[in-house]
C-alpha positions in Angstrom: 59.8 81.8 116.6 59.4 82.0 120.3 61.4 84.5 122.3 61.5 86.1 125.7 63.3 89.4 125.8 64.4 90.9 129.1 64.2 94.6 129.4 67.5 96.4 130.0 65.6 98.1 132.9 65.1 94.7 134.7 66.2 95.0 138.3 67.3 91.4 138.5 65.1 90.2 141.4 65.1 86.7 140.0 61.5 85.9 140.7 60.8 84.8 137.1 63.5 82.2 137.5 62.0 80.9 140.7 58.4 80.9 139.4 59.0 79.4 136.0 57.6 75.8 136.2 59.8 74.6 133.4 63.1 75.8 134.8 63.7 77.5 131.5 65.2 80.7 132.9 68.5 81.3 134.7 70.2 84.3 136.1 73.3 85.7 134.4 75.6 88.7 135.1 74.7 91.7 133.1 77.4 92.6 130.6 77.5 95.1 127.7 77.3 92.2 125.3 74.3 90.6 127.0 72.5 94.0 127.2 73.2 94.7 123.5 71.7 91.3 122.6 68.5 92.1 124.5 68.2 95.6 122.9 68.7 94.1 119.5 66.1 91.4 120.2 63.6 94.0 121.4 64.2 96.1 118.3 63.5 93.1 116.2 60.2 92.5 118.0 59.3 96.1 117.1 59.3 95.0 113.4 56.9 92.0 113.7 53.2 91.9 114.6 51.6 90.7 117.9 51.6 87.0 118.8 49.0 85.2 116.6 46.0 84.0 118.5 46.7 80.3 117.6 49.6 80.4 120.0 47.6 81.8 122.9 45.9 78.5 123.9 42.4 79.0 125.3 42.8 82.7 125.7 40.4 84.5 123.3 42.0 87.9 122.4 38.7 89.1 120.8 36.7 88.3 123.9 38.8 87.6 127.0 35.6 86.8 129.0 35.3 83.6 127.0 38.8 82.5 127.9 39.7 79.6 130.2 40.8 81.0 133.6 44.1 79.1 133.5 44.9 80.7 130.1 44.1 84.3 130.9 47.8 84.7 131.7 48.5 84.3 128.0 47.1 87.8 127.4 50.6 89.0 128.4 52.0 87.2 125.3 50.3 90.0 123.2 52.8 92.7 123.3 50.3 95.6 123.1 48.7 94.2 126.2 52.1 93.7 128.0 53.1 97.3 127.3 50.0 98.7 128.8 52.3 99.4 131.7 55.9 100.1 130.7 59.2 99.7 132.4 61.2 102.5 133.9 59.8 102.9 137.4 61.6 103.2 140.6 60.1 100.2 142.5 62.3 98.0 144.7 63.6 94.8 143.1 61.0 92.1 143.4 58.3 94.5 144.7 55.0 92.6 145.1 52.9 95.5 144.0 54.4 95.7 140.5 53.0 92.4 139.2 49.5 93.3 140.4 49.7 96.8 139.1 50.8 95.6 135.7 47.9 93.2 135.6 45.4 96.1 136.1 46.8 97.8 133.1 47.4 94.8 130.8 44.1 93.0 131.5 42.1 96.2 131.1 43.9 96.7 127.8 43.1 93.2 126.7 39.5 93.5 127.8 38.8 96.9 126.4 40.8 97.2 123.1 38.8 94.6 121.1 35.6 96.4 122.3 37.1 99.7 121.1 38.1 98.4 117.7 34.8 96.6 117.1 33.0 99.9 118.0 35.1 101.8 115.6 34.3 99.4 112.8 30.6 99.6 113.7 30.7 103.4 113.7 32.5 103.6 110.4 30.0 101.3 108.7 27.0 103.2 110.0 28.6 106.5 109.1 29.2 105.3 105.5 25.6 104.2 105.3 24.3 107.6 106.4 26.7 109.3 104.0 25.3 107.3 101.1 21.6 107.2 102.0 21.0 109.6 104.9 19.3 112.3 102.9 16.8 109.8 101.4 16.2 108.3 104.9 15.5 111.8 106.3 13.0 112.5 103.4 11.1 109.2 104.1 11.0 110.1 107.8 9.7 113.6 107.1 6.9 112.2 104.9 5.8 109.7 107.6 6.0 111.9 110.7 7.1 115.5 110.2 6.9 116.4 113.9 9.2 113.5 114.9 11.5 114.3 112.0 11.9 117.9 113.2 12.5 116.8 116.7 15.3 114.5 115.5 17.0 117.3 113.6 16.7 119.5 116.7 18.2 116.8 118.9 21.2 116.5 116.6 21.7 120.2 116.7 21.2 120.2 120.5 23.6 117.4 121.3 26.2 117.4 118.6 26.4 120.9 117.1 26.7 123.0 120.3 23.2 124.6 120.0 21.6 123.1 123.1 20.6 125.7 125.8 19.8 125.6 129.5 16.1 124.8 128.7 13.8 124.3 125.7 13.3 128.1 125.3 17.0 128.8 125.3 17.6 126.0 122.8 14.9 127.4 120.5 16.5 130.9 120.7 20.0 129.4 119.9 18.6 127.5 116.9 16.8 130.6 115.6 19.9 132.7 115.9 21.9 130.1 114.0 19.6 130.0 111.0 18.1 127.2 109.0 19.7 123.8 109.2 19.4 121.5 106.2 19.1 117.8 106.3 22.7 117.6 104.9 24.0 120.0 107.6 22.8 117.8 110.5 23.8 114.6 108.7 27.3 116.0 108.1 27.6 116.8 111.8 26.4 113.3 112.8 28.7 111.6 110.3 31.7 113.7 111.3 31.1 112.9 115.0 30.9 109.2 114.4 34.0 109.2 112.2 36.0 111.1 114.8 34.8 108.7 117.5 35.8 105.7 115.3 39.3 107.3 114.8 39.6 107.9 118.5 38.7 104.3 119.4 40.9 102.6 116.7 43.5 104.9 115.1 44.6 107.5 117.6 48.2 107.4 118.8 47.7 108.4 122.4 51.4 108.2 123.4 54.5 109.0 121.4 56.4 105.9 120.5 53.5 103.6 120.7 51.3 102.1 118.0 48.3 104.1 116.7 45.9 101.8 118.5 43.2 104.1 119.8 42.7 106.3 122.8 43.5 105.0 126.4 41.1 102.4 127.7 41.5 103.6 131.3 42.6 106.2 133.7 44.0 105.8 137.2 43.6 107.8 140.4 46.2 106.9 142.9 46.4 107.3 146.7 49.8 108.6 147.8 52.0 105.6 148.7 54.6 103.4 147.3 52.7 103.1 144.1 52.9 106.9 143.5 56.5 107.1 144.6 57.9 104.6 142.2 55.2 105.3 139.6 55.7 109.0 139.2 59.5 109.5 139.5 60.8 111.9 136.8 61.9 111.5 134.1 60.2 108.1 133.8 56.6 107.3 134.3 55.3 103.7 133.7 51.7 104.8 133.1 50.8 105.3 129.4 47.3 106.4 130.3 45.8 109.4 132.2 47.2 109.1 135.8 46.9 111.4 138.7 47.8 111.5 142.4 45.7 113.5 144.8 45.9 113.7 148.5 46.8 110.6 150.5 43.2 109.6 151.2 41.4 111.1 148.1 42.3 108.7 145.3 39.0 106.8 145.4 36.8 109.9 145.2 38.9 111.5 142.5 38.6 108.2 140.5 34.9 108.3 141.0 34.8 111.7 139.4 37.0 110.4 136.5 34.5 107.6 136.0 31.5 110.0 136.0 33.2 112.3 133.5 33.9 109.2 131.3 30.2 108.4 131.4 29.2 111.9 130.4 31.7 112.2 127.6 31.0 108.7 126.3 27.3 109.4 126.2 27.7 112.6 124.3 30.3 111.7 121.8 29.7 108.0 121.4 26.4 106.6 122.6 24.0 109.3 121.4 25.5 109.6 117.9 25.2 105.9 117.3 21.7 105.8 118.6 20.7 108.7 116.4 22.2 106.9 113.4 20.2 103.8 114.2 17.0 105.8 114.4 17.6 107.4 111.0 18.5 104.0 109.4 15.4 102.4 110.8 13.2 105.3 110.0 12.2 105.7 113.7 11.6 109.2 114.9 12.1 110.9 118.3 9.4 111.3 120.9 9.4 113.8 123.7 10.6 111.2 126.1 13.4 110.1 123.7 14.5 113.7 123.4 14.7 114.1 127.2 16.5 110.8 127.6 19.2 111.7 125.1 19.8 115.2 126.3 20.0 114.0 129.9 21.7 110.6 129.3 23.1 108.6 132.2 24.4 105.1 132.5 21.0 104.0 133.8 19.6 103.8 130.2 22.7 102.5 128.6 22.7 99.0 127.2 25.1 96.3 128.5 27.4 96.8 125.5 27.4 100.5 125.9 28.4 100.1 129.5 31.1 97.6 128.6 32.5 100.1 126.2 32.9 102.8 128.9 36.5 103.7 129.6 37.4 102.3 133.0 38.6 104.4 136.0 40.9 102.5 138.4 41.5 103.7 142.0 44.8 102.4 143.3 46.3 102.6 146.8 47.8 100.8 149.7 46.2 99.5 152.9 47.0 102.8 154.6 45.5 105.0 151.9 42.5 102.9 151.2 42.0 100.7 154.3 42.9 103.2 157.0 43.0 107.0 156.6 41.1 106.8 153.3 38.6 104.1 154.2 35.6 106.4 154.4 36.2 107.6 150.9 36.6 104.1 149.6 33.4 103.0 151.4 31.5 105.9 149.8 32.7 104.9 146.3 32.1 101.2 146.7 28.5 101.9 147.8 27.7 104.0 144.7 28.1 100.9 142.5 29.2 102.9 139.5 29.6 100.8 136.3 33.1 101.8 135.3 34.8 102.5 138.6 37.1 99.8 139.9 39.3 99.8 143.0 42.5 97.9 143.9 44.1 97.8 147.3 47.8 96.8 147.2 48.0 95.3 150.6 51.5 95.4 152.2 50.0 95.4 155.7 52.0 98.5 156.6 52.5 102.1 155.7 55.5 101.1 153.6 56.5 104.5 152.1 56.4 106.3 155.5 58.8 104.0 157.2 56.8 101.1 158.5 53.8 102.4 160.6 50.8 100.2 161.5 47.6 100.5 159.5 44.3 99.1 160.4 45.1 96.3 158.0 48.4 95.5 159.8 48.5 92.2 161.7 48.3 92.2 165.5 52.1 91.5 165.5 52.9 94.9 164.0 56.2 94.1 162.5 57.0 97.4 160.9 60.2 99.3 161.5 58.5 101.8 163.7 56.8 99.3 166.0 57.8 98.8 169.6 58.3 95.4 171.2 59.0 94.8 174.8 57.4 94.3 178.2 54.8 97.1 177.7 53.6 95.9 174.4 54.3 93.2 171.8 52.1 94.6 169.1 48.4 95.7 169.1 45.4 94.0 170.5 43.2 95.5 167.8 42.0 92.9 165.4 43.2 93.1 161.8 40.7 95.0 159.6 39.4 92.9 156.7 38.9 95.7 154.2 37.6 93.5 151.4 35.5 91.5 153.9 33.8 94.7 155.1 32.5 95.5 151.7 30.6 92.2 151.2 27.9 93.5 153.6 26.3 96.9 154.2 27.7 98.3 150.9 25.1 97.4 148.3 26.1 95.0 145.5 29.8 95.5 144.6 31.9 92.8 143.1 34.6 92.0 145.8 37.6 89.8 145.6 40.6 89.1 147.8 43.0 87.4 145.5 46.7 87.4 144.7 49.4 85.7 142.6 49.2 82.8 145.0 46.6 81.5 142.5 47.3 83.3 139.2 44.3 81.7 137.4 41.9 82.9 140.1 43.5 86.3 140.2 43.2 86.9 136.5 39.6 85.5 136.5 38.6 87.9 139.3 40.2 90.8 137.5 38.3 90.1 134.2 35.0 89.6 136.1 35.5 92.8 137.9 36.0 94.7 134.6 32.9 93.1 133.2 30.7 93.7 136.2 28.1 96.5 135.8 29.0 98.1 139.1 31.8 99.0 141.3 34.5 96.3 141.9 36.9 96.2 144.8 39.9 94.0 144.8 42.4 93.5 147.6 45.6 91.8 146.8 48.5 90.8 149.1 51.7 92.4 147.8 54.8 91.8 149.8 57.2 94.6 150.6 60.7 93.2 150.5 62.4 95.7 152.9 59.6 96.0 155.3 58.7 92.3 155.4 62.3 91.2 155.5 62.1 88.7 152.7 64.2 87.8 149.6 63.7 89.7 146.4 62.4 86.6 144.5 59.6 85.4 146.8 56.7 87.7 146.4 54.4 85.1 144.8 55.7 82.5 147.2 54.8 84.7 150.2 51.4 85.4 148.8 50.7 81.7 148.8 52.0 81.2 152.4 49.9 84.1 153.7 46.8 82.5 152.1 47.5 79.0 153.3 48.1 80.3 156.9 44.6 81.9 157.0 46.3 85.2 157.6 44.8 86.5 154.3 42.5 83.9 152.8 41.3 84.3 149.2 37.7 84.7 148.3 35.4 86.1 145.6 32.1 87.7 146.3 30.0 87.9 143.1 26.5 89.4 143.8 25.3 88.3 140.4 25.1 84.7 141.7 22.3 85.1 144.2 21.0 86.8 147.3 22.6 84.7 150.0 26.2 84.6 151.1 26.3 80.8 150.4 25.6 81.6 146.7 27.7 84.7 146.2 30.8 84.0 148.4 33.4 81.6 147.0 36.4 80.5 149.2 37.4 77.6 147.0 40.9 79.0 146.4 41.9 78.1 150.0 43.3 74.6 151.0 41.3 72.5 153.4 38.4 74.9 153.4 36.3 73.0 155.9 39.1 73.0 158.6 40.7 75.6 160.8 44.1 75.2 159.2 45.6 74.0 156.0 47.1 70.6 156.4 50.5 70.5 154.8 52.7 67.6 153.9 56.4 68.4 153.6 57.9 67.6 150.3 61.3 67.1 152.1 60.3 65.0 155.1 56.8 63.8 154.4 55.8 65.2 157.8 52.2 66.4 157.9 51.3 69.4 160.1 48.9 72.2 160.5 50.1 75.4 158.7 49.2 78.3 161.0 49.9 82.0 160.9 52.8 81.3 163.2 54.5 79.2 160.6 54.0 82.0 158.1 55.5 84.5 160.5 58.6 82.3 160.8 59.3 83.0 157.1 59.5 86.8 157.4 62.1 88.9 159.3 59.5 91.5 160.3 58.2 89.1 162.9 61.6 87.9 164.2 61.0 89.3 167.7 58.0 87.0 168.1 59.8 83.7 167.5 62.9 82.3 169.2 64.7 79.1 168.3 64.9 76.5 171.1 66.5 73.1 171.5 64.3 71.7 174.3 60.5 71.9 174.4 60.1 70.5 177.9 57.6 72.6 179.9 56.2 74.1 176.8 52.9 73.5 175.0 52.4 73.0 171.3 50.4 75.7 169.5 47.9 73.2 168.2 47.0 72.4 171.8 47.1 75.9 173.1 44.6 77.3 170.6 42.0 74.7 171.5 41.6 76.4 174.9 41.1 79.8 173.5 38.1 81.6 171.9 38.4 85.1 170.5 36.1 86.2 173.3 38.8 85.1 175.7 41.1 87.6 174.0 38.4 90.4 174.1 37.7 89.7 177.8 41.5 89.5 178.5 41.2 86.1 180.0 44.4 85.1 178.1 46.3 87.3 180.6 44.8 85.6 183.7 47.0 82.9 185.0 44.0 81.1 186.6 41.9 80.9 183.4 41.9 77.9 181.1 42.8 80.3 178.1 45.9 81.8 179.8 48.7 82.1 177.3 52.2 82.1 178.8 54.6 84.5 177.0 57.1 82.5 175.1 55.6 79.3 176.5 54.1 78.0 173.3 56.0 76.4 170.4 55.8 75.1 166.9 58.1 73.2 164.6 59.3 74.7 161.3 61.4 73.4 158.5 64.3 75.2 156.8 65.1 74.9 153.1 67.1 71.8 153.7 64.3 70.0 155.4 65.8 70.3 158.9 63.0 70.5 161.5 63.6 72.9 164.4 61.4 74.2 167.3 60.6 77.8 167.9 58.9 79.3 170.9 56.3 82.0 170.3 55.4 85.3 171.9 52.0 85.6 173.5 51.1 88.1 170.8 51.7 85.6 168.0 49.5 83.0 169.8 46.7 85.6 170.0 47.1 86.5 166.4 46.7 82.9 165.5 43.4 82.9 167.4 42.2 86.1 165.8 43.0 84.9 162.3 41.3 81.6 163.0 38.2 83.4 164.1 38.2 85.6 161.0 38.5 82.5 158.8 35.7 80.8 160.6 33.4 83.8 160.0 34.3 83.7 156.3 33.6 80.0 156.2 30.2 80.4 157.8 29.2 83.1 155.3 30.2 80.8 152.4 28.0 78.0 153.9 30.9 75.8 154.9 30.7 73.8 158.2 34.0 73.9 160.0 34.3 70.5 161.8 37.2 71.8 163.9 35.1 74.6 165.3 32.2 72.2 166.1 34.6 69.9 167.9 36.3 72.7 169.8 32.9 74.0 171.0 31.9 70.6 172.2 35.2 70.0 173.9 35.2 73.4 175.7 31.6 72.9 176.9 32.5 69.7 178.6 35.8 71.1 179.8 34.2 74.1 181.5 31.4 71.9 182.9 33.8 69.4 184.5 36.0 72.0 186.0 39.3 70.6 184.7 42.4 71.7 186.6 44.9 74.0 185.1 47.6 71.3 185.5 45.6 68.9 183.3 44.2 71.4 180.8 46.3 70.6 177.8 46.0 66.8 178.0 42.3 67.1 178.7 41.4 69.5 175.9 43.3 67.4 173.4 41.6 64.2 174.3 38.1 65.9 174.4 38.7 67.6 171.1 39.9 64.4 169.3 36.9 62.5 170.6 34.5 65.2 169.5 36.2 65.4 166.1 36.0 61.6 165.6 32.3 61.8 166.5 31.6 64.5 163.9 33.6 62.7 161.2 
C-alpha cells in the first residue's frame, strides 16, 4: 500500500501540487466528507508500522550518513521522522520557513534515533554481562591490582552514587560517612544507571500521544521572530522536544548553554557508566589520570561515537535576530566550535514579524512595508551582509552552508553533514515570506531557486574537513554557470537565451514593485547587460554612479531589461538606479565567492581588460555603451 494523507490542519497553500514532478496531486475543496476520509486514513496509519526500508530507495534509515544525497528526502517517508515536527502551528499559508524548520527536526530525528537505539542495545548487553559476571570480574581485578580496584570502586561511588565531594578529602569524608560499599553495591549502582540510560534512549515516551521511542534527540533555542510567533501560539505547539524562546538576540547563546548542559549530562549518565563497564569487563583498572579524566569529563576526551550520540542543540532565528541585532552572539557561538551546537538562520531578508523593517541582511532595495521610496532615497546604499559568508573566515573551523529548497538534495546533504560534524555548524537558508515579499502561497521553493540563480543569494557549502585552503573547503557547485557573472537561462516558452540577473528576480516579487516600471519603447534607454559593464563596486563606494560626467553614471529609470510572463510574452521594464546598483553589488559578492572557491570568472577578466582600455583611451560619454560592449566582447573572445 502507498498512501499520502493530508492533515486536516493543512492550510491549502498548494505548493505540494506545484512541486510534485509527477503531477500526482491536485487541489480540491475541503468538505466534511473529504476531511473525514483523511482522518480515517490517518487513524489507519496509526495501526501500521513505519515504512519498510526496502521502499526508501538509497536512504539508509540505520545510518543516514551512508545515504545517497538525492534519496535523503525519503527520510520523510518514515512517519516517526516526519512527526518530529507536528502540525498545528500558526504559520502563514505557504510560509517558506516551515519546510526548513521541519527538516531540522525530521533529519535530526532520522540521524539521532538509530544512534540512540543502538546505544540502548549496547548498554543493555553490557549491563546484563555485569549482572551475570561482575562480581567475579571485580574479584579478579582485586587480585591483580588492589589499588586500581579500590580506585575503580571509589570512582563509581563518586560519579554515580552521589558521594563525590568538592575535592579528594571531601570525597573521602563522604565515603567514610556512608560506610562500607561492597562489590555488589557498586555493581548494582552501575547496572541500574546503564539500564535507566538504555530505557531513556529507547523506551521512554517523551510526549503524550507519541510512540515510546526514547527521549528527545534535540532541543531548540529560538530567537524571537516569526518562528516563535507561529511556533508557540497556545494551545498548539509544533515542537515535540524541549523548546524555549529567550530575548530577541539571545537564542544562540541560550542554545550554547543547552549544548553544554547536554555534554555534562551525557558524560555523567551515559559515557562514564559505559566506560566503567568496559574497564570491568576487560579487567583494566583506573589510574590517577583516569580518575581525574572521568570526574572532570568534557567532550575533548570523548570518542567520535560518543560525540555523535550527544543530543543536539539547535539555535533558530531570522536574519534580524541572528544576522543583525543578535549577530555578535551568533559570532561568539560559531567561534566556540562546540560539537553538538548547530545554528539555522531562516532568511526572509526582512524583520517580518515586526512589520517589514530592514535588517543587515536585507537587499539594497529594501522592499519591506516600512521602507521609504522617493527622491530622497530608493533604498539603502549599505551592501547586503552575507551572514554565512562572514563565518567562513575569522571564526575558526565551523561547518557553514548557504542552502535552500532550490536544491533539495544539496540542502538535505548539508543538513546531515552539519549534524555529523564535530563542531559548530551554521546554516543559512532563504525562506520566502509571502505577505512581505508579495508572492503567491505556492512558490516558496520556486523563489528560492530564482534568488539563487540571480546571484542574490548563491548557494555554497564550506566544509573545513576537506583542507586548509578555500579552494578545497568551499563548494559553489550548486549554482548555474559558476564561472560566469550571471546564470544563462534559456526560456522554455520562447527559446530565448538571456542573462538572469537580480533585476529579473526582483521583477517576480511585489516587494520590489517600485523599482521596476513596464515600458513599451526602449529608445534612449540602455540595457542592464551593457550598463553594468561600465560599473565596478568601487564606483558605487566612491559615488561615481551619481556623477553625470563619469563613465559609471547610472540614470534613474534609464536602464531596462526584458522579462517574460507565465504565457511567454516578453515585455520591457525600466529599472530604478537602486536596482542597477544592487545588481553590481550582488555581482561583486558573487565574484568574491567565486575567487575563494578557486574559480576564474571570465566575465570579470574581460570587464577589467575592457575598462582598462576604455579609461586609457578616454572614450566619450556619448559612445560609452557601444564602446564598452565592443571591448568587452573582444576581450571575452580572447580569453575563451
